[in-house]
Steps between C-alpha positions, in 0.01 A plus 500: 500500500637836399510781755511875457594747772279801578760758392544319168123492441470867589772583246335292226163666563653849496666416166162398360599138439223277374402288796192459714497480878242254635408547867373174651414639846147516637281804432542646850879488461489664157275775641792604722710572190629329190762560236355745244350322198514159671223258406325350802429126478480336845702179525184295561357616167817489291442153363155607377611838363839423346331491159487883535882504475685486168778240484697735273528764775740516795357503853626579848296339776471676837342429839570624853833329564570263209343168605169515317660661199754214488213250482329711232825527305546122505140446389528744209842362399349151483252633241769668291476861619808725520503597867729619778431512872550834678755416770372624838161607362329823600681488836823575309348740244616860548360642177174683437169348598142587418 
C-alpha cells in the first residue's frame, strides 16, 4: 500500500495536480472540517459507492488517523484503483480545512 505524507499532499493540491481526496470518516467527523474539495464517502459505504470513482484517476484516502483509510486503500487497490493512504490522517493534516 502506497502512503503519502500530509505535507506532500498539501503541495500537490497547491500545484493543482490531478488527484481526488476521498474522506472515509463519518459525517459528524467531516462536519468538524475536511480537506477542501475532498469527496466524502464513509468507509461503511465505500464498497457500495466505489462505482462513483474513475479507475483512471488518482486518489488519496483520508480518515482521522490513518487506520480506516488504510482499509479503504487496500479495498480500492484490490479493485484496480490508483490510491494512496494519507499517513497520519486528519490528525496530521496542517493544511486548510473547510
